[in-house]
N, C-alpha and C positions, 0 to 999 in steps of 0.2 A: 727963825727959819728952820733950824734943825728940828725943833720940836714939832713944827707943822709937817715937815717931811716925814718924820717918824710916824706921826699920827696918821697921815695919809697913806703911807705904806702899810701900816697895820690894818687899816680898814680895807684897803685893796686886797691884802692877803686873806682877810676873813672871807670876803666875797669870793675870791678865787678858789680858796680851799673848799668852801661849801659847794661851789658849782662843779669843781673838778672831781671831787670824791665819787659822786654817783656815776660820772662819765667813766672814771677809771674802773669801777665795778662792772659796767657794761662791756668795756673793752676786755677785761679779764675773763668775763663769762664767755664772750665770743671766742677768745683765744682757747679757752678750755674746751669748748665744743669743737673747734677746728682740730685740736690735737686728738680728741676722742674719735672723730670721724675718719681720721687718717690711719688709724691703727685698729686691728682686730683684737679680740681677747687674747691674752689677759689684759686687764685695764692698763692704760698708759699713764705714767707719771707726767703731768703737764709741764714739769720743769726740765727733766733730763731726757724726755722722749724715749723712755724705756719701760719695760714691764715693771709694774709696782710690786715690790717685795716687802716693803716696810708697811706696817699698819699705822693708821693714824695720819695719812697724808692724802690730801692737803691738810694742813694743820688746823685751819679755821680758828686761829687765835683771836680773830675779829669776825663779827657777823658778815655774812655774804649778802650781796644785793642791797636793797633799800634799808638803811639804818640811820635814823636821825642822830642817835648818840655818836656813831662813828663819824658821821659827816660834821657834827659840831666839833668833835675832837680834832678832825683834820683841819677844819677852818681855824680853830684856835692856834694850832701848831703852825700853820702857814702864816697866820697873822703875826705871830711872834717872830718867825724867821724873816719875814719881810721887814718888820720893824728893826730887827737886828742888822739886817743888810743895810738899811737906811742909815743906821748909826755907824756901821762899819765903813761904808763907802761915801756917805754924804750925798750931795746932789750930782755926783759924777755920773756920766752916762752908763758906766759899767754896772750901776745899780740894777738896771733893767734886765740884762742877761742873768745876773745872779738871782733875781727874784723868780725868773722863769725856771732856773735851775732848782731852786728850793721847792717851788711848787711841784715840779716833776718828782723830786725825792719823796715828798709826802705821798703823792699818788701811788708810786710803785711800792712804797713801804706798806701801805694799807692793802694793796692787792696781793702782795706776797704773804701778808699775815692772814688774809681771808681765803684766797684761792690757791696760794702756794705757787704763784707765777708772777713774772714781770712782763706785762704786755709790750710787745715790740711797737705797737701803735702809740705807745706813750714815749718810749725811749728814743725812737728814731726821730719823731717830730721835735722832741725836746733838744736832741743833739743838733738838729738842723737849725732850730731857732737860736739856741745858745751860741753855736758856732757862727751863724750869720751876724748876730748882734755883736759878738766879739770882734769880728772883722770890721764892722762899722765903727766900733769904738777905737780900734787900732788905727783905722784910717783917719778918724777925727783927731786923735792925739798924736799920731805919728809914732806910736809905740809898737812897731811891727815885731820887735824882739819878743814882746809878750805873747803875740800870736804864735810865734815859733815855739815858745816854751809851752803854750797850751797844747799844740799839736804833739809835741814830744811827750807831754804828760799823758795825753789820751792814749798814745801808742804804747807807752810803757805800762800803764795800768792795765790795758787790754792784754798785753803779752803776759804779765804776771798772773792774772786770773785765768787766762786761757791755758797756761801751762798747768795750773792747779786743776782746772776742769779736765784737761786731757789725761792727767795722771790719776785723778780720783773723780770720774764722771758722776758717780752716784753721791758724791759729797757736795756737789755744787751744780746748779743749773746754768745753762748757757745764758739765760737772761741776766744772771749776775755778771757774766763776762761783758755783755753789752753795756750794762749799767756802769761798769768800771771805766769804760771809755768816756762816757759822759762826765763822770766824776774827775777823771784825769784831765779832761779838757778844761773844766772850770777851775780846779785847784792849780793846774799847771800854769794858768794865766797869772796867778799870784806868784808862783814860784815852784820849781820842780821839787824842792824839798817839802813843800806843802802837800804835793801829791804823795810823797813818801809818808808823811804824817797821816794823811787820810787813810791810806791802806793799812798802816800799822794800827791805827786807832780802830779801824773796822775789824781787823782780825781779833784784837783784844775784846772789843764789844761782842763780836760773834761768839767767842769762847765763853764769856760770862753769860750771854743769853742762852747758849746751848746747855751750860751747866744748870741754869735755872729751870729750863724746860725739862731736862732729864730728871732733876730732883722732883719736879711737880708730877711728871708722868711715870716715873719709875726708871731707875738706872738700868735695869736689865732689858728694857724695851728698846728696840731699834727705832731711832727717831732721826728725822732730818730737820735742820733748823733753817727757817727762812732767813736768808742772808742780806736781803735788801735793806732792812732797817739798820743793820750793823754798818753796811756800806754808807748809808745816808748819814748815820751818826758820825762816822769817821770823816766824811766830807764836811759836815758842819763844824766839827772840832778844828779841821784844817783851815777853813775859811775864817773863823772867828779867833782862833787861838794858835794857829800854825806858827806865826812869827815868834811869839814868846817861847813856844816849845822848841823850835829850832834854835833860837838864841840860847836857851838854857842848855840844850844838848851840845852845842858847839862852843859854849862859854865865850860868846862874843856877840856884839851888836850887829844886826843885819839890816 
């Protein structure tokens, strides 16, 4: 039964990833056009809504628009994440909201790497879907305390990234702040310490990613690093390995 569940989840993820990737590109292109139309010259950064002063933004680390290679990669990653979620949660109903969560993470990661932005039309529907499904799961299981933990996780993650964005607005887009609330919602369901693991892992991944890009493009050049992939990676680490990490950090079984 477990093998069939994992196989089915994997196939579902492959299909979902392949279908959602071009949709995400369309929504990102639409968001980019809307930002440009609302501002006059100088050109506007689609992430921070301010004049562009750095060169090389958006980064276009992935191709924009129709790209079979990018879509295949997104499908493979989504399939792997769905299979991992099936192994992690089994046939429990919470598998569904976490699959929706992982699908959204893949979409926003690709749009951030291609267009340099995280479409609100991806984050908000994903948050509504994940939140609604978690409410249904809590009602079915009677585990309302997990729903409270998820709400606190979403609020805490949002506040942390909002403060960073407020202090250093050119270092982070507000799309990252929105995404953090979705990540806190999902990881907070597992446990508040998992939300902490997600954010800490994201900052470490973002630092490594930034160093790698700086090395490739030249240290002296001003660059901005797409942060959605790092946030997504931090969330994945928290969902799959958060408990062992917290256990090792606290030196006790949780």
